[in-house]
C-alpha positions in Angstrom: 4.7 -20.7 3.7 4.7 -17.0 2.6 2.4 -16.2 -0.2 2.9 -12.9 -2.2 2.7 -11.8 -5.8 -0.1 -14.2 -6.5 -2.5 -13.5 -9.3 -5.9 -12.1 -8.1 -8.7 -10.9 -10.3 -11.4 -13.5 -9.5 -13.6 -10.7 -7.9 -15.0 -8.2 -10.4 -17.4 -5.6 -9.0 -17.5 -3.8 -12.4 -18.7 -5.3 -15.7 -16.8 -4.5 -18.9 -19.6 -2.1 -19.8 -19.3 -0.4 -16.4 -15.5 0.1 -17.0 -16.2 1.5 -20.4 -18.7 4.0 -19.0 -16.4 5.1 -16.2 -13.6 5.6 -18.7 -15.8 7.6 -21.1 -17.1 9.8 -18.4 -13.6 10.4 -17.1 -12.4 11.5 -20.6 -15.4 13.9 -20.8 -14.2 15.4 -17.5 -10.7 15.9 -19.0 -12.2 17.5 -22.1 -15.2 19.5 -20.9 -14.6 20.2 -17.2 -10.8 20.3 -16.8 -8.7 20.4 -13.7 -6.9 23.1 -11.7 -3.1 23.2 -11.7 -1.5 25.6 -9.3 2.1 24.6 -10.0 3.8 26.8 -12.6 6.3 24.0 -13.4 3.5 21.5 -14.0 1.4 24.0 -15.9 4.3 24.6 -18.3 4.5 20.9 -19.1 0.7 20.6 -19.7 0.9 23.7 -22.0 3.8 22.2 -24.0 1.8 18.9 -24.3 -0.9 20.8 -26.2 -3.4 21.2 -23.4 -6.0 23.9 -23.4 -4.9 26.2 -20.5 -7.2 28.9 -19.2 -5.5 30.5 -16.2 -5.0 27.6 -13.9 -7.7 25.4 -15.5 -6.3 22.7 -17.8 -8.3 20.6 -20.3 -6.8 17.7 -22.2 -8.2 15.8 -25.3 -8.8 12.2 -24.5 -6.4 11.2 -27.3 -3.6 13.1 -25.4 -4.5 11.5 -22.1 -4.4 8.0 -23.6 -1.2 8.6 -25.4 0.5 9.8 -22.2 -1.0 6.8 -20.2 0.5 4.5 -22.9 4.0 5.9 -22.2 3.8 4.7 -18.6 5.3 1.2 -17.8 2.7 -1.6 -17.4 4.9 -3.1 -14.8 7.0 -1.4 -12.1 9.4 -3.4 -9.9 10.0 -2.1 -6.4 13.1 -3.6 -5.0 14.0 -4.7 -1.5 17.4 -4.8 0.0 17.2 -8.6 -0.3 15.9 -10.5 -3.4 13.0 -12.2 -1.6 11.5 -8.7 -1.0 11.4 -7.6 -4.6 7.9 -6.7 -5.8 6.8 -6.7 -9.4 3.6 -4.6 -9.7 1.3 -5.0 -12.6 -1.5 -7.2 -14.0 -3.3 -8.8 -11.1 -0.4 -9.7 -8.9 -1.1 -9.0 -5.2 1.1 -7.6 -2.4 0.1 -6.1 0.9 1.8 -4.1 3.6 1.8 -1.1 5.9 0.7 2.5 5.2 -0.7 5.8 6.5 0.8 8.8 8.1 -0.7 8.3 11.6 0.0 11.0 14.2 -0.6 8.7 17.1 0.4 5.4 18.6 -1.7 3.2 20.9 0.8 2.7 23.7 1.4 -1.0 24.5 1.9 -0.4 28.2 -1.0 1.9 29.0 -3.4 1.2 26.1 -3.8 5.0 25.7 -3.3 7.0 22.6 -0.1 9.2 22.5 1.8 11.2 19.9 4.0 9.1 17.6 7.7 9.6 17.8 10.7 8.8 15.6 11.5 5.9 18.0 8.1 4.5 17.2 8.8 4.6 13.5 12.1 2.7 14.0 10.4 0.1 16.1 7.5 -0.3 13.7 10.0 -0.8 10.8 11.8 -3.5 12.8 8.4 -5.1 13.6 7.3 -5.0 10.0 10.6 -6.6 8.9 9.9 -9.5 11.2 6.3 -10.2 10.1 6.3 -12.6 7.2 3.1 -11.6 5.5 3.9 -7.9 5.4 5.4 -7.6 1.9 6.6 -4.0 2.0 7.1 -1.1 4.4 5.3 2.1 3.7 6.3 4.6 6.3 3.2 4.6 8.6 3.7 7.3 11.2 4.6 11.0 11.4 7.4 11.7 14.0 6.0 14.5 16.0 9.4 15.1 17.7 11.3 16.0 14.5 11.4 19.5 13.0 9.3 19.6 9.8 12.3 20.4 7.6 14.0 17.2 8.7 10.9 14.9 8.6 11.4 13.4 5.1 15.0 12.3 5.6 14.4 11.0 9.1 11.3 9.0 8.1 13.2 7.3 5.3 16.3 6.7 7.3 14.2 5.0 10.1 12.8 2.7 7.5 15.9 1.9 5.5 18.0 1.3 8.7 15.5 -1.1 10.2 14.0 -3.2 7.4 15.3 -4.9 4.2 11.9 -4.7 2.6 11.0 -2.0 0.1 10.5 1.4 1.7 7.8 3.8 0.4 6.7 7.1 1.9 4.9 10.4 1.4 7.2 13.4 1.2 6.7 17.0 2.3 9.5 19.2 0.9 11.6 19.5 -2.2 14.7 19.7 -0.1 13.6 16.5 1.7 13.2 14.7 -1.6 16.7 15.6 -2.6 18.2 14.4 0.7 16.2 11.1 0.7 17.4 10.4 -2.9 21.0 11.2 -2.0 20.8 9.0 1.0 19.4 6.1 -1.1 22.2 6.6 -3.6 24.8 6.2 -0.9 23.1 2.9 0.2 22.9 1.7 -3.4 26.5 2.5 -4.1 25.7 4.9 -7.0 23.0 7.0 -8.6 22.8 4.5 -11.5 22.4 1.5 -9.2 19.5 3.2 -7.4 17.7 3.8 -10.7 18.4 0.2 -11.8 17.0 -1.3 -8.6 15.0 1.3 -6.7 14.4 0.3 -3.1 12.7 3.5 -2.3 9.6 5.1 -3.8 7.5 8.2 -3.1 3.8 9.2 -2.9 2.3 12.5 -4.0 -1.5 12.5 -3.5 -3.9 14.7 -5.6 -6.3 17.0 -3.9 -9.8 15.9 -4.9 -11.7 17.0 -6.7 -9.7 17.9 -9.8 -6.9 19.9 -8.2 -3.1 19.8 -8.3 -1.7 22.2 -5.7 1.6 24.1 -6.2 3.8 22.2 -3.8 2.6 18.7 -4.9 2.8 19.6 -8.5 6.4 20.8 -8.1 7.2 17.6 -6.2 5.8 15.3 -8.9 8.0 17.1 -11.4 11.1 16.8 -9.2 10.5 13.1 -8.5 9.8 12.3 -12.2 12.9 14.2 -13.3 14.9 12.1 -10.8 13.6 8.8 -12.2 12.4 7.5 -8.8 9.2 5.4 -8.7 6.2 7.6 -7.8 2.7 6.9 -6.7 0.0 9.4 -7.7 -3.1 8.4 -5.8 -6.3 10.3 -5.2 -8.5 10.4 -2.1 -12.1 11.4 -3.1 -14.6 11.0 -0.3 -18.2 10.1 -1.3 -20.5 13.0 -0.6 -17.7 15.4 0.3 -15.0 15.6 -2.4 -16.8 13.4 -4.9 -20.4 12.6 -5.7 -22.0 10.4 -3.0 -22.5 7.5 -5.5 -19.7 5.0 -5.9 -19.7 5.3 -9.7 -19.3 9.1 -9.4 -16.5 8.7 -6.9 -14.7 6.3 -9.3 -14.8 9.0 -12.0 -13.2 11.6 -9.7 -10.6 9.1 -8.4 -9.8 8.0 -12.0 -9.3 11.5 -13.3 -7.4 12.7 -10.3 -4.9 9.9 -10.5 -4.5 10.0 -14.3 -3.6 13.7 -14.0 -0.6 12.6 -12.1 0.2 9.8 -14.4 0.1 12.2 -17.4 2.3 14.7 -15.7 5.0 12.2 -14.9 5.1 11.1 -18.6 5.3 14.7 -19.8 8.3 15.3 -17.5 10.2 12.0 -18.1 8.8 9.4 -20.5 8.8 6.0 -18.9 8.9 7.3 -15.3 7.9 4.3 -13.1 4.5 5.6 -12.0 1.8 3.8 -10.0 -1.8 4.8 -10.4 -3.6 4.8 -7.1 -6.7 5.1 -5.0 -7.4 6.1 -1.4 -11.1 6.5 -2.1 -13.6 6.0 0.7 -16.9 7.1 2.2 -17.8 10.1 4.3 -19.8 10.1 7.5 -22.3 12.8 6.5 -23.2 13.5 10.1 -19.9 15.3 10.6 -17.9 14.8 7.4 -15.4 12.4 8.9 -13.2 10.2 6.7 -14.4 6.6 7.1 -11.7 3.9 6.8 -13.7 0.8 7.8 -16.6 1.1 5.4 -17.3 -1.9 3.1 -17.6 0.7 0.3 -13.9 1.5 0.6 -13.3 -2.1 -0.3 -15.7 -1.9 -3.2 -14.2 1.3 -4.5 -10.6 0.1 -4.3 -11.5 -3.3 -5.8 -13.1 -1.4 -8.7 -10.0 0.7 -8.9 -8.0 -2.4 -9.5 -10.2 -3.1 -12.5 -9.7 0.4 -13.9 -5.9 0.1 -13.5 -6.0 -3.2 -15.3 -8.0 -1.5 -18.1 -5.3 1.2 -18.5 -2.5 -1.4 -18.0 -1.1 0.5 -15.1 0.2 -0.8 -11.7 -2.2 -0.1 -8.9 -1.8 1.2 -5.4 -4.9 0.3 -3.4 -6.1 1.1 0.1 -7.6 -1.5 2.4 -7.2 -3.1 5.9 -8.0 -0.1 8.1 -10.6 0.1 10.8 -12.5 2.9 12.5 -12.4 0.9 15.8 -10.4 2.5 18.7 -9.1 -0.8 20.0 -8.4 -4.4 18.9 -11.9 -5.8 19.0 -14.4 -7.6 16.7 -15.0 -4.4 14.6 -11.3 -3.9 14.2 -11.0 -7.5 12.8 -14.0 -7.6 10.4 -13.5 -4.2 8.9 -9.8 -4.8 8.2 -10.3 -8.3 6.9 -13.2 -7.5 4.5 -11.6 -4.6 2.7 -8.3 -6.4 2.3 -10.0 -9.5 1.0 -12.1 -7.6 -1.6 -9.0 -5.7 -2.9 -6.8 -8.8 -3.0 -9.4 -10.9 -4.8 -9.8 -8.1 -7.4 -6.0 -8.2 -8.1 -4.9 -4.9 -6.5 -1.2 -4.9 -6.8 0.0 -2.9 -3.9 -2.4 -2.9 -1.0 -1.2 -0.3 1.5 -2.7 0.5 4.9 -3.3 -3.2 5.2 -1.5 -3.4 8.6 -1.5 -1.4 11.8 -4.1 1.4 11.3 -7.2 2.1 13.3 -9.1 5.1 14.7 -9.9 6.6 11.2 -6.2 6.1 10.3 -5.2 8.6 13.0 -3.4 5.9 15.1 -1.4 2.8 14.8 -1.2 -0.2 17.1 1.8 -2.4 17.5 -0.5 -5.3 18.3 -2.6 -4.7 15.2 0.4 -5.1 13.0 0.6 -8.7 14.2 -3.2 -9.2 13.9 -3.1 -7.8 10.4 -0.2 -10.0 9.5 -2.4 -13.0 10.3 -5.3 -11.5 8.2 -3.0 -10.9 5.2 -1.8 -14.5 5.4 -5.4 -15.7 5.2 -6.3 -13.3 2.5 -3.4 -14.4 0.4 -4.4 -18.0 0.8 -7.8 -17.0 -0.6 -6.1 -15.3 -3.5 -4.2 -18.4 -4.3 -7.5 -20.3 -4.8 -7.8 -24.0 -5.3 -5.4 -26.0 -7.4 -7.2 -28.7 -9.4 -5.1 -31.3 -11.2 -4.7 -35.1 -11.2 -2.5 -35.1 -8.1 -4.8 -32.8 -6.0 -8.0 -34.6 -7.1 -6.3 -37.7 -5.6 -8.5 -40.3 -7.3 -5.9 -43.1 -6.9 -5.6 -42.4 -3.2 -9.4 -42.3 -2.8 -9.6 -45.6 -4.6 -6.9 -47.1 -2.4 -8.4 -45.9 0.9 -11.9 -46.8 -0.1 -15.1 -46.5 1.9 -14.8 -46.0 5.7 -11.0 -45.5 5.5 -8.9 -42.6 6.5 -6.2 -40.4 5.0 -4.2 -39.4 8.1 -1.2 -41.6 7.4 -1.1 -41.2 3.6 2.1 -40.0 1.9 -0.2 -37.6 0.0 -1.3 -36.0 3.3 2.3 -35.5 4.4 3.1 -34.0 1.0 0.5 -31.3 1.1 -0.3 -30.7 4.8 2.0 -27.7 5.2 1.3 -26.0 1.9 -2.3 -26.7 1.0 -3.7 -25.1 4.2 -2.7 -21.8 5.7 -0.7 -22.2 8.9 -1.7 -19.4 11.3 0.9 -17.9 13.7 -1.5 -16.0 15.9 -4.9 -17.7 15.9 -6.0 -19.8 18.9 -6.5 -23.5 17.9 -6.0 -25.3 21.2 -8.9 -26.9 23.0 -10.6 -25.1 25.8 -8.7 -26.8 28.6 -5.3 -26.1 27.0 -6.3 -22.5 26.3 -7.3 -22.1 30.0 -4.1 -23.7 31.2 -2.1 -21.1 29.2 -3.8 -18.2 31.0 -6.9 -17.6 28.7 -4.9 -15.1 26.7 -6.9 -13.3 24.0 -5.8 -12.2 20.5 -4.4 -8.9 21.6 -2.4 -10.4 24.4 -0.9 -13.1 22.1 -0.2 -10.3 19.5 1.7 -8.4 22.2 3.8 -11.4 22.9 4.8 -11.6 19.3 5.6 -7.8 19.2 7.9 -8.2 22.2 9.5 -11.2 20.7 10.4 -9.5 17.5 11.5 -6.2 19.0 13.7 -7.9 21.6 15.6 -9.9 18.9 18.5 -8.5 16.7 17.1 -6.9 13.6 18.2 -5.6 10.2 20.6 -2.7 10.2 22.5 -0.9 7.4 26.2 -1.7 7.3 28.2 0.4 9.8 30.2 2.1 7.1 27.1 3.1 5.1 25.4 4.4 8.2 28.4 6.5 9.2 28.7 8.0 5.7 25.0 8.9 5.7 25.2 10.6 9.1 28.3 12.6 7.9 27.0 13.6 4.5 23.2 14.1 4.9 22.1 16.9 7.1 19.2 16.7 9.6 19.3 13.0 10.5 18.7 12.1 14.1 20.5 8.8 15.0 
């Protein structure tokens, strides 16, 4: 049983007063501190909206901020190529999937770290398509063997040609954005069909604290003008690019992401925009970005509450680990942050599968391990159904003292749905496990990877593939 799109929100690290204080402080930053905008295109939109512009520093009245936020949709539907993969983001509905732009892969054969290739990205897309608890495919690696000018179109083609789930990704060039959108229009059948049911979306991340650089500002404008769903997250790091306190970090994260939300609505009212957070801690010994800290889970769970306050869909970050291999640290760090965000009702939890080593690397086996974690997390989000049938008083009365429930029709009715059915976890007794070769979690995960990658997978129709290869420059088949 696959669980997705369930309502979270039972975990609330922030009180209503906390949310009000973070909001008020954020509005004071908009009004009194301002933010730097280095894109002339973006600057023109802010100026036309009535912002106070002093060189590259922009200040916005809180009333203007809230008016622009109110223009943004409270729900955004991200479509898959098949109906079961559609995602409706908003409220406290929860989905989880891949993420990152890792430069390295942990090689399955050698166990050593190596540079990620375009072939890896295609293989990971196929793997993600076959893992039932991964709800979407956010392009997780950077193909080091592809020229930079062709990276955008090759990353998206690798995803779209190997999974029917929604494909999201960061983008690097304006020309790349145009090629990706044109490719998606060919797959959709027309530009109108793509806007009606967008199966791609794009990410443009702010530069914390309080800065929109030229290239990213121009790209936000281009994507909003094109009407493609866009995520505008921020990545403030405690003690480095934000105050060291979690509350101070939340203020920076909130302002940075809302800047992007506001710009999209200035450019194209109603643009499907997703507020987001990649906030985390810093290792102050050497200023490393920490991905496995419990504070990352807290910050992104609190971010879900802020998104719900603004009635915006939320892109959260969780599920990563700073471990270098699949070990106990890898498991507990990934599970805890994913659980906190999901229970808080984060809509789109990216990075929830595959990433370790400070998000510098992905592991094929970890995708399978995280698929198991996400399944358990979603069972926790579902909670406990309490009604006359599940309370089972009549059955308890019928069985009575010292009886058993093994053969009851009620047991057969609920045995496959009430309890999560793991696909990776070891539940044999000791003797059975020994007889099967004493295989650990990583070995069993490797078996599942090989099973999925050796089977036929999703591919675009031949005619569509051929047209893309003929019309879109730079694609490596």
